[in-house]
Steps between C-alpha positions, in 0.01 A plus 500: 500500500613854439583733786183705434278191507664384824444842658133504392449151642672601828284814536184306417578239767565776755173681428287183491472425877392850612268531199327170582480596865346841424267344240360269769478759778342763278235247404445430871467873567265537204287212622478645850421846362227352281348331805519828690333709230254246364189679385648851502566522125871571547712363216775256589822420318508225240752218481674681215547816705615293798754324275632835380521629858678179604760539224559860603525414869725201431742717304467784752604267783807389304592860423441604861718213622788650300472830690762525776258604774259207444736230620593715796572233761661200324724405795233527770237237581248453220226678691675832438497472119155338502357786705676770297399355162145440621478865603642624168283274282191573711550873460519452123186280514325769704576765239393271214182402685416868564569591137272218382218640711585855386473388137145373568398840641689691227259354243214676685675825597641774280865507594753358740420722798126440472552123468730498801247698707219269391711196586593629845137576586323202347737205522410212729809527721444176696491308168808687373698418815375138502646452151819677607537271805449198273772632266732558798463139613551364148801725436647392834468137390670581172787674683545208740521252214731725295736557794507129584586427137779758513641367828470128424558516130219453249600141418501395865164665568345326198641167618368557856159605372447268202740218580772375267430605143574229248 
């Protein structure tokens, strides 16, 4: 294989685990949101939009992991990096979640400021924070698994989890 093909394959294999993880958790979040808003007429994301968001988040995680401040505590116990990365990724998820809701209100309002005001006054905050808490827990799980894979080595974690691969 050429060097370019090898690099593409390597990048694809790196982006695959977080993309699959986010694809699954975004479907879980979508399912829970649909149960929470059943009968309200609110539109929910489709599988295609969830796939696109998963691809973006998967690549965003890989890009974020290359930033020097993301892997801030590599020599400390894993809980340090897990907590830090969970905080960073959750803040990003919070912004994205807010912007998704803002987009819904922007369709009704005439401008950014009006949409933001409408959102702040009409949003169902308990539902918003329930989804955010769910995302926090799921992101925490992702960070635990990713940090264990980093510490143990991906091959060893796969072997521990799936058994010997033949």
